[in-house]
Predicted model as a PDB file, atoms N, CA, C, CB and O in Angstrom, pLDDT in the B-factor column:
MODEL        1                                                                  
ATOM      1  N   MET A   1     187.398 -13.945 166.266  1.00 49.00           N  
ATOM      2  CA  MET A   1     188.675 -15.581 165.761  1.00 49.00           C  
ATOM      3  C   MET A   1     188.068 -16.517 166.801  1.00 49.00           C  
ATOM      4  CB  MET A   1     190.995 -15.408 166.187  1.00 49.00           C  
ATOM      5  O   MET A   1     187.326 -16.322 167.764  1.00 49.00           O  
ATOM      6  N   ASN A   2     188.792 -17.891 166.135  1.00 54.00           N  
ATOM      7  CA  ASN A   2     188.083 -19.073 167.041  1.00 54.00           C  
ATOM      8  C   ASN A   2     190.069 -19.135 167.604  1.00 54.00           C  
ATOM      9  CB  ASN A   2     186.962 -20.993 165.857  1.00 54.00           C  
ATOM     10  O   ASN A   2     191.089 -18.750 167.032  1.00 54.00           O  
ATOM     11  N   ALA A   3     189.827 -19.806 168.936  1.00 56.00           N  
ATOM     12  CA  ALA A   3     191.073 -20.175 169.598  1.00 56.00           C  
ATOM     13  C   ALA A   3     191.058 -21.415 169.103  1.00 56.00           C  
ATOM     14  CB  ALA A   3     191.204 -20.068 171.145  1.00 56.00           C  
ATOM     15  O   ALA A   3     190.036 -21.939 168.659  1.00 56.00           O  
ATOM     16  N   THR A   4     192.331 -22.038 169.150  1.00 60.00           N  
ATOM     17  CA  THR A   4     192.949 -23.020 168.875  1.00 60.00           C  
ATOM     18  C   THR A   4     193.172 -23.922 170.008  1.00 60.00           C  
ATOM     19  CB  THR A   4     193.973 -22.645 168.304  1.00 60.00           C  
ATOM     20  O   THR A   4     193.474 -23.396 171.080  1.00 60.00           O  
ATOM     21  N   GLY A   5     193.053 -25.419 169.931  1.00 60.00           N  
ATOM     22  CA  GLY A   5     193.320 -26.021 171.319  1.00 60.00           C  
ATOM     23  C   GLY A   5     194.780 -25.679 171.995  1.00 60.00           C  
ATOM     24  O   GLY A   5     194.793 -26.071 173.163  1.00 60.00           O  
ATOM     25  N   TYR A   6     195.875 -25.129 171.637  1.00 58.00           N  
ATOM     26  CA  TYR A   6     196.868 -25.194 171.931  1.00 58.00           C  
ATOM     27  C   TYR A   6     196.933 -23.670 172.776  1.00 58.00           C  
ATOM     28  CB  TYR A   6     197.690 -25.577 170.757  1.00 58.00           C  
ATOM     29  O   TYR A   6     197.708 -23.595 173.729  1.00 58.00           O  
ATOM     30  N   ASP A   7     195.968 -22.280 172.337  1.00 58.00           N  
ATOM     31  CA  ASP A   7     195.672 -21.488 172.718  1.00 58.00           C  
ATOM     32  C   ASP A   7     194.742 -21.317 173.865  1.00 58.00           C  
ATOM     33  CB  ASP A   7     195.516 -21.122 171.914  1.00 58.00           C  
ATOM     34  O   ASP A   7     194.804 -20.471 174.756  1.00 58.00           O  
ATOM     35  N   ALA A   8     193.787 -22.352 173.676  1.00 61.00           N  
ATOM     36  CA  ALA A   8     192.654 -22.730 174.977  1.00 61.00           C  
ATOM     37  C   ALA A   8     193.263 -23.402 176.095  1.00 61.00           C  
ATOM     38  CB  ALA A   8     191.418 -23.783 174.533  1.00 61.00           C  
ATOM     39  O   ALA A   8     192.832 -23.280 177.242  1.00 61.00           O  
ATOM     40  N   MET A   9     194.529 -24.302 175.701  1.00 60.00           N  
ATOM     41  CA  MET A   9     195.248 -24.745 176.846  1.00 60.00           C  
ATOM     42  C   MET A   9     196.221 -24.250 177.653  1.00 60.00           C  
ATOM     43  CB  MET A   9     195.669 -25.576 176.600  1.00 60.00           C  
ATOM     44  O   MET A   9     196.820 -24.864 178.537  1.00 60.00           O  
ATOM     45  N   VAL A  10     196.398 -22.793 177.224  1.00 60.00           N  
ATOM     46  CA  VAL A  10     197.503 -21.809 177.745  1.00 60.00           C  
ATOM     47  C   VAL A  10     197.093 -21.265 178.725  1.00 60.00           C  
ATOM     48  CB  VAL A  10     197.956 -20.788 176.924  1.00 60.00           C  
ATOM     49  O   VAL A  10     196.094 -20.573 178.534  1.00 60.00           O  
ATOM     50  N   GLY A  11     197.462 -21.302 179.688  1.00 61.00           N  
ATOM     51  CA  GLY A  11     197.223 -20.932 180.978  1.00 61.00           C  
ATOM     52  C   GLY A  11     196.512 -21.978 182.225  1.00 61.00           C  
ATOM     53  O   GLY A  11     196.587 -21.701 183.422  1.00 61.00           O  
ATOM     54  N   GLN A  12     195.917 -23.043 181.760  1.00 63.00           N  
ATOM     55  CA  GLN A  12     195.001 -24.170 182.787  1.00 63.00           C  
ATOM     56  C   GLN A  12     196.026 -24.817 183.142  1.00 63.00           C  
ATOM     57  CB  GLN A  12     193.771 -25.263 182.160  1.00 63.00           C  
ATOM     58  O   GLN A  12     196.995 -25.271 182.535  1.00 63.00           O  
ATOM     59  N   THR A  13     195.624 -24.804 184.437  1.00 60.00           N  
ATOM     60  CA  THR A  13     197.029 -26.045 185.020  1.00 60.00           C  
ATOM     61  C   THR A  13     197.369 -27.322 184.662  1.00 60.00           C  
ATOM     62  CB  THR A  13     196.950 -26.468 186.344  1.00 60.00           C  
ATOM     63  O   THR A  13     196.340 -27.961 184.443  1.00 60.00           O  
ATOM     64  N   PRO A  14     198.056 -27.775 184.553  1.00 60.00           N  
ATOM     65  CA  PRO A  14     198.920 -28.794 183.805  1.00 60.00           C  
ATOM     66  C   PRO A  14     198.820 -30.060 184.559  1.00 60.00           C  
ATOM     67  CB  PRO A  14     200.464 -28.352 183.670  1.00 60.00           C  
ATOM     68  O   PRO A  14     199.173 -30.173 185.732  1.00 60.00           O  
ATOM     69  N   ARG A  15     198.240 -31.169 183.713  1.00 56.00           N  
ATOM     70  CA  ARG A  15     197.649 -32.124 184.566  1.00 56.00           C  
ATOM     71  C   ARG A  15     199.257 -33.422 185.449  1.00 56.00           C  
ATOM     72  CB  ARG A  15     196.289 -33.068 183.232  1.00 56.00           C  
ATOM     73  O   ARG A  15     200.329 -33.284 184.860  1.00 56.00           O  
ATOM     74  N   PRO A  16     199.267 -33.863 185.963  1.00 55.00           N  
ATOM     75  CA  PRO A  16     199.723 -34.389 186.782  1.00 55.00           C  
ATOM     76  C   PRO A  16     200.769 -35.237 186.306  1.00 55.00           C  
ATOM     77  CB  PRO A  16     198.866 -34.856 187.409  1.00 55.00           C  
ATOM     78  O   PRO A  16     200.044 -36.164 185.947  1.00 55.00           O  
ATOM     79  N   GLN A  17     201.979 -35.641 186.018  1.00 53.00           N  
ATOM     80  CA  GLN A  17     202.454 -36.846 185.094  1.00 53.00           C  
ATOM     81  C   GLN A  17     201.904 -38.223 184.868  1.00 53.00           C  
ATOM     82  CB  GLN A  17     203.606 -37.144 185.459  1.00 53.00           C  
ATOM     83  O   GLN A  17     201.629 -38.903 183.879  1.00 53.00           O  
ATOM     84  N   SER A  18     201.855 -38.356 186.043  1.00 51.00           N  
ATOM     85  CA  SER A  18     201.433 -39.839 186.805  1.00 51.00           C  
ATOM     86  C   SER A  18     200.857 -40.069 187.746  1.00 51.00           C  
ATOM     87  CB  SER A  18     202.217 -40.533 187.170  1.00 51.00           C  
ATOM     88  O   SER A  18     201.259 -39.589 188.806  1.00 51.00           O  
ATOM     89  N   PRO A  19     199.759 -40.846 187.716  1.00 49.00           N  
ATOM     90  CA  PRO A  19     199.362 -41.037 189.519  1.00 49.00           C  
ATOM     91  C   PRO A  19     199.854 -41.601 190.280  1.00 49.00           C  
ATOM     92  CB  PRO A  19     198.362 -41.533 189.946  1.00 49.00           C  
ATOM     93  O   PRO A  19     199.417 -41.756 191.421  1.00 49.00           O  
ATOM     94  N   CYS A  20     201.323 -42.238 189.657  1.00 50.00           N  
ATOM     95  CA  CYS A  20     202.190 -42.637 190.762  1.00 50.00           C  
ATOM     96  C   CYS A  20     203.359 -41.231 191.226  1.00 50.00           C  
ATOM     97  CB  CYS A  20     203.064 -44.142 190.156  1.00 50.00           C  
ATOM     98  O   CYS A  20     204.208 -41.429 192.096  1.00 50.00           O  
ATOM     99  N   ASP A  21     203.266 -40.159 190.672  1.00 50.00           N  
ATOM    100  CA  ASP A  21     203.933 -39.364 191.099  1.00 50.00           C  
ATOM    101  C   ASP A  21     202.855 -38.268 192.116  1.00 50.00           C  
ATOM    102  CB  ASP A  21     204.696 -38.841 189.866  1.00 50.00           C  
ATOM    103  O   ASP A  21     203.272 -37.623 193.079  1.00 50.00           O  
ATOM    104  N   GLU A  22     201.694 -38.267 191.714  1.00 52.00           N  
ATOM    105  CA  GLU A  22     201.201 -37.534 192.743  1.00 52.00           C  
ATOM    106  C   GLU A  22     200.014 -38.315 193.345  1.00 52.00           C  
ATOM    107  CB  GLU A  22     200.837 -36.157 192.270  1.00 52.00           C  
ATOM    108  O   GLU A  22     199.090 -38.909 192.788  1.00 52.00           O  
ATOM    109  N   ALA A  23     200.380 -38.098 194.940  1.00 51.00           N  
ATOM    110  CA  ALA A  23     199.635 -39.088 195.292  1.00 51.00           C  
ATOM    111  C   ALA A  23     198.396 -38.404 196.228  1.00 51.00           C  
ATOM    112  CB  ALA A  23     200.562 -40.172 195.998  1.00 51.00           C  
ATOM    113  O   ALA A  23     198.614 -37.942 197.348  1.00 51.00           O  
ATOM    114  N   GLY A  24     197.280 -38.413 195.692  1.00 55.00           N  
ATOM    115  CA  GLY A  24     196.412 -37.883 196.358  1.00 55.00           C  
ATOM    116  C   GLY A  24     195.465 -39.127 196.825  1.00 55.00           C  
ATOM    117  O   GLY A  24     195.633 -40.344 196.744  1.00 55.00           O  
ATOM    118  N   PRO A  25     194.299 -38.256 197.398  1.00 54.00           N  
ATOM    119  CA  PRO A  25     193.420 -39.363 198.272  1.00 54.00           C  
ATOM    120  C   PRO A  25     192.965 -41.295 197.555  1.00 54.00           C  
ATOM    121  CB  PRO A  25     191.721 -38.349 198.461  1.00 54.00           C  
ATOM    122  O   PRO A  25     192.801 -42.374 198.123  1.00 54.00           O  
ATOM    123  N   GLN A  26     192.939 -41.036 196.715  1.00 51.00           N  
ATOM    124  CA  GLN A  26     192.284 -42.215 195.466  1.00 51.00           C  
ATOM    125  C   GLN A  26     193.854 -42.993 195.315  1.00 51.00           C  
ATOM    126  CB  GLN A  26     191.526 -41.264 193.463  1.00 51.00           C  
ATOM    127  O   GLN A  26     193.809 -44.161 195.702  1.00 51.00           O  
ATOM    128  N   GLN A  27     194.968 -42.627 194.911  1.00 51.00           N  
ATOM    129  CA  GLN A  27     196.046 -42.895 194.575  1.00 51.00           C  
ATOM    130  C   GLN A  27     196.242 -43.854 195.689  1.00 51.00           C  
ATOM    131  CB  GLN A  27     196.914 -41.791 194.353  1.00 51.00           C  
ATOM    132  O   GLN A  27     196.513 -45.054 195.727  1.00 51.00           O  
ATOM    133  N   ARG A  28     195.913 -42.512 197.005  1.00 55.00           N  
ATOM    134  CA  ARG A  28     196.799 -44.136 198.321  1.00 55.00           C  
ATOM    135  C   ARG A  28     195.536 -44.974 198.517  1.00 55.00           C  
ATOM    136  CB  ARG A  28     197.528 -43.534 200.590  1.00 55.00           C  
ATOM    137  O   ARG A  28     195.557 -45.890 199.339  1.00 55.00           O  
ATOM    138  N   ALA A  29     194.846 -44.808 198.070  1.00 59.00           N  
ATOM    139  CA  ALA A  29     193.471 -46.170 198.114  1.00 59.00           C  
ATOM    140  C   ALA A  29     194.118 -47.659 197.523  1.00 59.00           C  
ATOM    141  CB  ALA A  29     191.834 -45.681 196.752  1.00 59.00           C  
ATOM    142  O   ALA A  29     194.427 -48.758 197.984  1.00 59.00           O  
ATOM    143  N   VAL A  30     194.113 -46.971 196.228  1.00 68.00           N  
ATOM    144  CA  VAL A  30     194.718 -48.040 195.542  1.00 68.00           C  
ATOM    145  C   VAL A  30     196.008 -48.604 195.769  1.00 68.00           C  
ATOM    146  CB  VAL A  30     194.731 -47.746 194.424  1.00 68.00           C  
ATOM    147  O   VAL A  30     196.286 -49.662 195.203  1.00 68.00           O  
ATOM    148  N   GLY A  31     196.815 -48.060 196.500  1.00 75.00           N  
ATOM    149  CA  GLY A  31     198.162 -48.312 197.089  1.00 75.00           C  
ATOM    150  C   GLY A  31     199.361 -48.593 195.582  1.00 75.00           C  
ATOM    151  O   GLY A  31     199.710 -49.585 194.943  1.00 75.00           O  
ATOM    152  N   TRP A  32     199.704 -46.973 195.523  1.00 86.00           N  
ATOM    153  CA  TRP A  32     200.502 -47.106 194.064  1.00 86.00           C  
ATOM    154  C   TRP A  32     201.834 -47.475 194.512  1.00 86.00           C  
ATOM    155  CB  TRP A  32     200.584 -45.641 193.062  1.00 86.00           C  
ATOM    156  O   TRP A  32     202.718 -47.597 193.665  1.00 86.00           O  
ATOM    157  N   GLY A  33     202.080 -47.666 195.733  1.00 87.00           N  
ATOM    158  CA  GLY A  33     203.533 -48.397 195.741  1.00 87.00           C  
ATOM    159  C   GLY A  33     203.679 -49.605 195.797  1.00 87.00           C  
ATOM    160  O   GLY A  33     204.838 -49.988 195.638  1.00 87.00           O  
ATOM    161  N   ALA A  34     202.496 -50.784 196.062  1.00 88.00           N  
ATOM    162  CA  ALA A  34     202.701 -51.730 195.530  1.00 88.00           C  
ATOM    163  C   ALA A  34     202.586 -51.825 194.310  1.00 88.00           C  
ATOM    164  CB  ALA A  34     202.238 -52.397 195.962  1.00 88.00           C  
ATOM    165  O   ALA A  34     203.272 -52.700 193.782  1.00 88.00           O  
ATOM    166  N   VAL A  35     201.683 -50.970 193.413  1.00 91.00           N  
ATOM    167  CA  VAL A  35     201.810 -51.031 192.075  1.00 91.00           C  
ATOM    168  C   VAL A  35     202.900 -50.874 191.924  1.00 91.00           C  
ATOM    169  CB  VAL A  35     201.164 -50.312 191.347  1.00 91.00           C  
ATOM    170  O   VAL A  35     203.181 -51.772 191.131  1.00 91.00           O  
ATOM    171  N   ARG A  36     204.299 -50.031 192.246  1.00 91.00           N  
ATOM    172  CA  ARG A  36     205.183 -49.947 191.646  1.00 91.00           C  
ATOM    173  C   ARG A  36     206.474 -51.404 191.633  1.00 91.00           C  
ATOM    174  CB  ARG A  36     205.496 -48.668 192.127  1.00 91.00           C  
ATOM    175  O   ARG A  36     207.292 -51.908 190.863  1.00 91.00           O  
ATOM    176  N   GLU A  37     205.886 -51.600 193.198  1.00 92.00           N  
ATOM    177  CA  GLU A  37     206.746 -52.765 193.487  1.00 92.00           C  
ATOM    178  C   GLU A  37     206.595 -53.852 192.213  1.00 92.00           C  
ATOM    179  CB  GLU A  37     206.267 -53.452 194.985  1.00 92.00           C  
ATOM    180  O   GLU A  37     207.405 -54.204 191.355  1.00 92.00           O  
ATOM    181  N   MET A  38     205.117 -54.246 192.488  1.00 93.00           N  
ATOM    182  CA  MET A  38     205.429 -55.426 191.188  1.00 93.00           C  
ATOM    183  C   MET A  38     205.506 -54.666 189.813  1.00 93.00           C  
ATOM    184  CB  MET A  38     204.043 -56.700 191.002  1.00 93.00           C  
ATOM    185  O   MET A  38     205.038 -55.509 189.048  1.00 93.00           O  
ATOM    186  N   LEU A  39     205.712 -53.948 189.316  1.00 93.00           N  
ATOM    187  CA  LEU A  39     206.284 -53.639 188.452  1.00 93.00           C  
ATOM    188  C   LEU A  39     207.574 -53.339 187.879  1.00 93.00           C  
ATOM    189  CB  LEU A  39     205.863 -53.165 188.403  1.00 93.00           C  
ATOM    190  O   LEU A  39     207.853 -53.149 186.695  1.00 93.00           O  
ATOM    191  N   ALA A  40     208.564 -53.322 189.231  1.00 94.00           N  
ATOM    192  CA  ALA A  40     210.176 -53.284 189.640  1.00 94.00           C  
ATOM    193  C   ALA A  40     210.269 -54.857 189.627  1.00 94.00           C  
ATOM    194  CB  ALA A  40     210.666 -52.445 191.359  1.00 94.00           C  
ATOM    195  O   ALA A  40     211.373 -55.293 189.303  1.00 94.00           O  
ATOM    196  N   TRP A  41     208.983 -56.070 190.021  1.00 94.00           N  
ATOM    197  CA  TRP A  41     209.183 -57.208 190.022  1.00 94.00           C  
ATOM    198  C   TRP A  41     208.774 -58.203 188.471  1.00 94.00           C  
ATOM    199  CB  TRP A  41     208.489 -57.495 191.248  1.00 94.00           C  
ATOM    200  O   TRP A  41     208.569 -59.395 188.238  1.00 94.00           O  
ATOM    201  N   LYS A  42     208.817 -56.557 187.431  1.00 95.00           N  
ATOM    202  CA  LYS A  42     208.626 -57.002 185.635  1.00 95.00           C  
ATOM    203  C   LYS A  42     207.231 -57.843 185.622  1.00 95.00           C  
ATOM    204  CB  LYS A  42     210.150 -58.258 184.888  1.00 95.00           C  
ATOM    205  O   LYS A  42     207.068 -58.695 184.749  1.00 95.00           O  
ATOM    206  N   TRP A  43     206.087 -57.560 186.739  1.00 95.00           N  
ATOM    207  CA  TRP A  43     204.746 -57.917 186.237  1.00 95.00           C  
ATOM    208  C   TRP A  43     204.034 -56.876 185.161  1.00 95.00           C  
ATOM    209  CB  TRP A  43     203.841 -58.050 187.496  1.00 95.00           C  
ATOM    210  O   TRP A  43     204.381 -55.715 184.944  1.00 95.00           O  
ATOM    211  N   SER A  44     203.104 -57.500 184.637  1.00 95.00           N  
ATOM    212  CA  SER A  44     202.491 -56.587 183.247  1.00 95.00           C  
ATOM    213  C   SER A  44     201.232 -55.993 184.186  1.00 95.00           C  
ATOM    214  CB  SER A  44     201.843 -57.745 181.493  1.00 95.00           C  
ATOM    215  O   SER A  44     200.973 -56.590 185.231  1.00 95.00           O  
ATOM    216  N   PRO A  45     200.679 -55.154 183.914  1.00 95.00           N  
ATOM    217  CA  PRO A  45     199.851 -54.344 184.423  1.00 95.00           C  
ATOM    218  C   PRO A  45     198.767 -54.852 184.458  1.00 95.00           C  
ATOM    219  CB  PRO A  45     199.799 -53.306 183.936  1.00 95.00           C  
ATOM    220  O   PRO A  45     198.006 -54.528 185.369  1.00 95.00           O  
ATOM    221  N   LEU A  46     198.315 -55.911 183.368  1.00 95.00           N  
ATOM    222  CA  LEU A  46     197.490 -57.032 183.764  1.00 95.00           C  
ATOM    223  C   LEU A  46     196.780 -57.842 184.915  1.00 95.00           C  
ATOM    224  CB  LEU A  46     197.969 -57.621 183.442  1.00 95.00           C  
ATOM    225  O   LEU A  46     195.732 -58.072 185.517  1.00 95.00           O  
ATOM    226  N   GLU A  47     198.580 -58.193 184.729  1.00 96.00           N  
ATOM    227  CA  GLU A  47     198.859 -59.119 186.081  1.00 96.00           C  
ATOM    228  C   GLU A  47     198.229 -58.286 187.319  1.00 96.00           C  
ATOM    229  CB  GLU A  47     200.683 -59.398 186.384  1.00 96.00           C  
ATOM    230  O   GLU A  47     197.159 -58.710 187.755  1.00 96.00           O  
ATOM    231  N   ILE A  48     198.666 -57.398 187.787  1.00 94.00           N  
ATOM    232  CA  ILE A  48     199.164 -56.519 189.100  1.00 94.00           C  
ATOM    233  C   ILE A  48     197.517 -56.235 188.981  1.00 94.00           C  
ATOM    234  CB  ILE A  48     200.615 -54.948 188.985  1.00 94.00           C  
ATOM    235  O   ILE A  48     196.916 -56.723 189.937  1.00 94.00           O  
ATOM    236  N   ALA A  49     196.558 -55.470 187.899  1.00 94.00           N  
ATOM    237  CA  ALA A  49     194.902 -55.386 188.351  1.00 94.00           C  
ATOM    238  C   ALA A  49     194.179 -56.623 187.949  1.00 94.00           C  
ATOM    239  CB  ALA A  49     194.047 -54.091 187.597  1.00 94.00           C  
ATOM    240  O   ALA A  49     193.114 -56.546 187.337  1.00 94.00           O  
ATOM    241  N   ALA A  50     194.741 -57.805 188.284  1.00 95.00           N  
ATOM    242  CA  ALA A  50     194.109 -59.361 188.748  1.00 95.00           C  
ATOM    243  C   ALA A  50     194.613 -59.475 189.641  1.00 95.00           C  
ATOM    244  CB  ALA A  50     194.257 -60.649 188.031  1.00 95.00           C  
ATOM    245  O   ALA A  50     193.736 -59.619 190.493  1.00 95.00           O  
ATOM    246  N   THR A  51     195.846 -59.525 190.228  1.00 94.00           N  
ATOM    247  CA  THR A  51     196.642 -59.680 191.481  1.00 94.00           C  
ATOM    248  C   THR A  51     195.170 -58.746 192.668  1.00 94.00           C  
ATOM    249  CB  THR A  51     198.678 -58.647 191.251  1.00 94.00           C  
ATOM    250  O   THR A  51     194.361 -59.224 193.465  1.00 94.00           O  
ATOM    251  N   LEU A  52     195.375 -57.659 192.325  1.00 92.00           N  
ATOM    252  CA  LEU A  52     194.634 -56.322 193.212  1.00 92.00           C  
ATOM    253  C   LEU A  52     192.977 -56.957 193.835  1.00 92.00           C  
ATOM    254  CB  LEU A  52     194.295 -54.631 191.813  1.00 92.00           C  
ATOM    255  O   LEU A  52     192.375 -56.916 194.908  1.00 92.00           O  
ATOM    256  N   LYS A  53     192.769 -57.428 192.694  1.00 93.00           N  
ATOM    257  CA  LYS A  53     190.953 -57.623 192.534  1.00 93.00           C  
ATOM    258  C   LYS A  53     191.185 -58.688 193.374  1.00 93.00           C  
ATOM    259  CB  LYS A  53     189.992 -58.025 190.834  1.00 93.00           C  
ATOM    260  O   LYS A  53     190.501 -58.723 194.396  1.00 93.00           O  
ATOM    261  N   ARG A  54     192.153 -59.747 193.147  1.00 94.00           N  
ATOM    262  CA  ARG A  54     191.691 -61.187 193.581  1.00 94.00           C  
ATOM    263  C   ARG A  54     191.857 -60.971 195.599  1.00 94.00           C  
ATOM    264  CB  ARG A  54     193.088 -62.707 192.656  1.00 94.00           C  
ATOM    265  O   ARG A  54     191.208 -61.483 196.510  1.00 94.00           O  
ATOM    266  N   THR A  55     192.774 -60.197 195.603  1.00 91.00           N  
ATOM    267  CA  THR A  55     193.373 -60.067 196.989  1.00 91.00           C  
ATOM    268  C   THR A  55     192.596 -59.053 197.717  1.00 91.00           C  
ATOM    269  CB  THR A  55     194.897 -59.660 196.969  1.00 91.00           C  
ATOM    270  O   THR A  55     192.333 -59.142 198.916  1.00 91.00           O  
ATOM    271  N   TYR A  56     192.072 -57.634 196.590  1.00 90.00           N  
ATOM    272  CA  TYR A  56     190.706 -57.234 197.890  1.00 90.00           C  
ATOM    273  C   TYR A  56     189.981 -57.265 197.507  1.00 90.00           C  
ATOM    274  CB  TYR A  56     190.388 -56.136 198.642  1.00 90.00           C  
ATOM    275  O   TYR A  56     189.634 -56.206 196.984  1.00 90.00           O  
ATOM    276  N   PRO A  57     188.683 -58.912 197.322  1.00 92.00           N  
ATOM    277  CA  PRO A  57     187.841 -58.772 196.550  1.00 92.00           C  
ATOM    278  C   PRO A  57     186.357 -57.665 196.897  1.00 92.00           C  
ATOM    279  CB  PRO A  57     187.639 -60.128 196.346  1.00 92.00           C  
ATOM    280  O   PRO A  57     185.524 -57.251 196.090  1.00 92.00           O  
ATOM    281  N   ASP A  58     186.459 -57.412 198.467  1.00 92.00           N  
ATOM    282  CA  ASP A  58     185.728 -56.694 198.606  1.00 92.00           C  
ATOM    283  C   ASP A  58     185.643 -54.957 198.733  1.00 92.00           C  
ATOM    284  CB  ASP A  58     185.446 -57.273 199.321  1.00 92.00           C  
ATOM    285  O   ASP A  58     184.794 -54.145 199.102  1.00 92.00           O  
ATOM    286  N   ASP A  59     186.628 -54.922 198.359  1.00 88.00           N  
ATOM    287  CA  ASP A  59     187.483 -53.320 198.627  1.00 88.00           C  
ATOM    288  C   ASP A  59     187.835 -52.960 197.351  1.00 88.00           C  
ATOM    289  CB  ASP A  59     189.026 -53.296 199.618  1.00 88.00           C  
ATOM    290  O   ASP A  59     188.959 -53.212 196.916  1.00 88.00           O  
ATOM    291  N   SER A  60     186.576 -52.115 196.377  1.00 86.00           N  
ATOM    292  CA  SER A  60     186.755 -51.874 195.002  1.00 86.00           C  
ATOM    293  C   SER A  60     187.735 -50.517 194.982  1.00 86.00           C  
ATOM    294  CB  SER A  60     185.243 -51.688 194.228  1.00 86.00           C  
ATOM    295  O   SER A  60     188.159 -49.902 194.004  1.00 86.00           O  
ATOM    296  N   SER A  61     187.984 -50.220 196.680  1.00 85.00           N  
ATOM    297  CA  SER A  61     189.014 -48.592 196.168  1.00 85.00           C  
ATOM    298  C   SER A  61     190.470 -49.129 195.958  1.00 85.00           C  
ATOM    299  CB  SER A  61     189.173 -47.069 197.695  1.00 85.00           C  
ATOM    300  O   SER A  61     191.326 -48.254 195.829  1.00 85.00           O  
ATOM    301  N   ARG A  62     190.890 -50.454 195.902  1.00 87.00           N  
ATOM    302  CA  ARG A  62     192.043 -50.753 196.048  1.00 87.00           C  
ATOM    303  C   ARG A  62     191.931 -51.693 194.582  1.00 87.00           C  
ATOM    304  CB  ARG A  62     192.423 -51.392 197.574  1.00 87.00           C  
ATOM    305  O   ARG A  62     192.635 -52.701 194.547  1.00 87.00           O  
ATOM    306  N   HIS A  63     190.944 -51.338 193.214  1.00 89.00           N  
ATOM    307  CA  HIS A  63     191.012 -52.095 192.613  1.00 89.00           C  
ATOM    308  C   HIS A  63     190.910 -51.154 191.670  1.00 89.00           C  
ATOM    309  CB  HIS A  63     190.361 -53.106 192.790  1.00 89.00           C  
ATOM    310  O   HIS A  63     190.162 -50.181 191.765  1.00 89.00           O  
ATOM    311  N   VAL A  64     192.195 -51.567 190.018  1.00 90.00           N  
ATOM    312  CA  VAL A  64     192.725 -50.796 189.579  1.00 90.00           C  
ATOM    313  C   VAL A  64     192.725 -50.777 188.369  1.00 90.00           C  
ATOM    314  CB  VAL A  64     193.566 -50.742 189.977  1.00 90.00           C  
ATOM    315  O   VAL A  64     193.909 -50.615 188.073  1.00 90.00           O  
ATOM    316  N   PHE A  65     192.059 -50.849 187.332  1.00 92.00           N  
ATOM    317  CA  PHE A  65     192.030 -51.479 185.856  1.00 92.00           C  
ATOM    318  C   PHE A  65     193.074 -50.975 185.138  1.00 92.00           C  
ATOM    319  CB  PHE A  65     190.753 -51.200 185.032  1.00 92.00           C  
ATOM    320  O   PHE A  65     193.334 -49.772 185.093  1.00 92.00           O  
ATOM    321  N   TYR A  66     194.000 -52.267 184.284  1.00 93.00           N  
ATOM    322  CA  TYR A  66     194.714 -51.953 184.153  1.00 93.00           C  
ATOM    323  C   TYR A  66     195.530 -51.046 182.886  1.00 93.00           C  
ATOM    324  CB  TYR A  66     194.841 -52.731 184.534  1.00 93.00           C  
ATOM    325  O   TYR A  66     196.734 -50.868 182.700  1.00 93.00           O  
ATOM    326  N   GLU A  67     194.401 -50.597 182.167  1.00 94.00           N  
ATOM    327  CA  GLU A  67     194.559 -49.375 181.263  1.00 94.00           C  
ATOM    328  C   GLU A  67     195.086 -48.126 182.094  1.00 94.00           C  
ATOM    329  CB  GLU A  67     193.114 -49.002 180.561  1.00 94.00           C  
ATOM    330  O   GLU A  67     195.430 -47.136 181.448  1.00 94.00           O  
ATOM    331  N   THR A  68     195.159 -48.105 183.246  1.00 91.00           N  
ATOM    332  CA  THR A  68     195.189 -46.616 184.476  1.00 91.00           C  
ATOM    333  C   THR A  68     196.644 -47.055 184.582  1.00 91.00           C  
ATOM    334  CB  THR A  68     194.013 -46.574 186.388  1.00 91.00           C  
ATOM    335  O   THR A  68     197.471 -46.160 184.754  1.00 91.00           O  
ATOM    336  N   ILE A  69     197.130 -48.514 184.488  1.00 92.00           N  
ATOM    337  CA  ILE A  69     198.453 -48.761 185.535  1.00 92.00           C  
ATOM    338  C   ILE A  69     199.369 -48.288 183.508  1.00 92.00           C  
ATOM    339  CB  ILE A  69     198.707 -51.280 186.729  1.00 92.00           C  
ATOM    340  O   ILE A  69     200.204 -47.384 183.473  1.00 92.00           O  
ATOM    341  N   TYR A  70     199.120 -48.786 182.636  1.00 93.00           N  
ATOM    342  CA  TYR A  70     200.145 -48.504 181.498  1.00 93.00           C  
ATOM    343  C   TYR A  70     199.959 -47.091 181.225  1.00 93.00           C  
ATOM    344  CB  TYR A  70     199.935 -49.393 180.125  1.00 93.00           C  
ATOM    345  O   TYR A  70     201.036 -46.599 180.890  1.00 93.00           O  
ATOM    346  N   ASN A  71     198.754 -46.017 181.242  1.00 92.00           N  
ATOM    347  CA  ASN A  71     198.700 -45.009 181.535  1.00 92.00           C  
ATOM    348  C   ASN A  71     199.946 -43.967 182.479  1.00 92.00           C  
ATOM    349  CB  ASN A  71     197.621 -45.242 181.955  1.00 92.00           C  
ATOM    350  O   ASN A  71     200.321 -42.863 182.082  1.00 92.00           O  
ATOM    351  N   ALA A  72     200.278 -44.433 183.374  1.00 88.00           N  
ATOM    352  CA  ALA A  72     200.468 -44.256 184.736  1.00 88.00           C  
ATOM    353  C   ALA A  72     202.324 -44.430 184.372  1.00 88.00           C  
ATOM    354  CB  ALA A  72     199.472 -45.576 185.917  1.00 88.00           C  
ATOM    355  O   ALA A  72     203.271 -43.811 184.858  1.00 88.00           O  
ATOM    356  N   ILE A  73     202.288 -45.595 183.270  1.00 85.00           N  
ATOM    357  CA  ILE A  73     204.261 -45.813 183.322  1.00 85.00           C  
ATOM    358  C   ILE A  73     204.528 -45.114 181.870  1.00 85.00           C  
ATOM    359  CB  ILE A  73     205.075 -47.993 183.300  1.00 85.00           C  
ATOM    360  O   ILE A  73     205.676 -45.010 181.437  1.00 85.00           O  
TER     361      ILE A  73                                                      
ENDMDL                                                                          
END                                                                             
């Protein structure tokens, strides 16, 4: 009998709910604290992504795609 998607999923480690909640090395590089602060200022994810890219043009580890921010919130 074939396993359903749910059956295959049971027993797997759940993914973190949000990159903002789970601060691994990659999230610390982006600076999710700064992203959270800009979100508190009512900035859009598109504005945040553009600002990070403009502020750190030579440091791609601090760039974040706006869809990543949308997925985090």
